[in-house]
C-alpha positions, -999 to +999 in steps of 0.1 A: +184-378+484+197-343+487+199-334+451+165-346+447+148-320+469+167-294+445+146-279+418+160-258+390+151-221+404+175-233+434+209-241+413+215-203+409+209-197+443+230-225+458+258-214+433+264-191+461+267-216+490+303-215+503+306-238+533+286-258+550+290-271+589+270-295+613+261-292+653+249-318+672+242-311+713+230-340+731+202-335+761+211-325+793+196-357+818+195-333+848+177-305+827+142-322+816+136-293+795+170-298+774+160-316+737+189-333+721+195-312+685+213-312+649+220-278+634+233-272+598+244-241+591+250-234+550+271-202+549+265-182+518+288-156+497+265-121+496+245-127+464+212-108+449+188-137+468+185-127+504+204-110+527+215-138+557+249-144+557+238-180+569+208-197+570+201-224+597+179-254+600+177-268+635+161-303+643+149-304+675+140-341+689+113-352+712+124-367+747+139-399+754+136-407+712+164-412+688+144-399+659+111-388+665+112-346+659+090-322+683+097-297+658+122-277+630+133-240+639+149-225+607+160-193+597+134-168+586+149-157+548+149-122+538+140-127+504+153-091+486+122-096+464+093-120+454+107-125+422+136-142+434+118-162+462+117-196+450+094-209+479+061-192+468+044-192+435+010-177+427-023-193+417-056-188+403-083-201+421-120-198+413-142-186+439-179-187+445-199-164+464-225-186+487-253-161+485-253-148+447-237-180+430-212-155+411-178-172+406-146-148+405-111-152+402-085-146+427-050-148+429-033-167+460+002-171+469+010-210+482+040-229+488+061-243+461+082-272+455+117-256+468+151-271+487+151-239+509+116-249+525+138-270+549+143-235+564+105-230+572+100-235+612+076-265+615+061-281+648+049-315+647+015-319+647-004-338+677-022-369+675-057-353+687-043-320+668-066-297+648-057-304+613-070-331+591-057-363+577-046-346+548-031-319+558-010-335+593+006-362+565+019-336+545+031-316+576+046-349+587+063-354+555+083-318+552+094-326+589+107-357+577+123-340+549+143-315+566+153-344+593+166-364+567+184-334+547+203-327+580+213-359+592+223-369+550+239-338+554+257-346+588+263-379+582+273-384+547+281-352+530+302-337+551+328-362+564+331-372+527+334-337+515+365-335+497+359-372+481+326-357+468+341-324+458+368-344+438+343-369+421+358-400+440+323-411+455+305-439+439+272-429+419+248-450+439+219-438+413+238-447+386+247-484+395+210-486+406+199-477+370+222-503+359+211-533+377+179-523+368+186-524+326+203-554+335+172-570+346+152-564+316+116-567+320+117-603+340+118-607+376+142-611+397+150-650+391+155-643+356+183-616+362+196-643+383+198-666+357+208-644+331+238-636+352+248-671+358+240-677+317+265-645+311+288-668+336+287-700+318+290-684+282+326-665+300+335-703+315+329-716+280+350-694+262+378-694+285+376-735+280+374-726+247+406-710+241+424-733+267+418-764+242+428-743+216+462-738+230+467-774+240+458-779+208+486-756+188+514-769+215+507-803+206+512-792+168+544-777+180+556-811+195+551-833+170+571-807+145+601-803+170+599-845+168+598-848+132 
């Protein structure tokens, strides 16, 4: 999941990443204003892309919930130039004048897909908010992505950091792809049948080998008797 949100333009920047740590805070039952939160701190070497030595994303959960996010608080990254900022892109858009119907082309800066978007501060939309359905779903998806990243880093990546570094962990994606390849074009039942056939063939070979070895032993025994 983490690798899926890392884009090609992010990879060179992430080469400067040197350490990651996590910090969990539980809500104080005596303080109704307190919130459960999970913070992930990404420590970077000095680099040519941004000035902050540490980028932090903090997931703040709603009261009395386990996984419902209230907001994401992230570091406002100070990119050294627009050309190295992977989170923004410029697009050309045609705009039509309402009165004269004349069309002109404008350049607009919009958010681009990037790993570093997880550091963007966002507030979960309210049910009766001003956003339309498409905008609300998009915002919720971005908040969920940031939350899932934080939890994966905290619960999976950090505890097994040494295993990942030494490449000792199983490649789950590779295993899934192998399973899909073995299924062929058939459904799950066909796949099971194929597995059974394979096992049956293996068993037949073993039986053939055993029979052959027994016959050879009988021939040797007849030679001794003669």
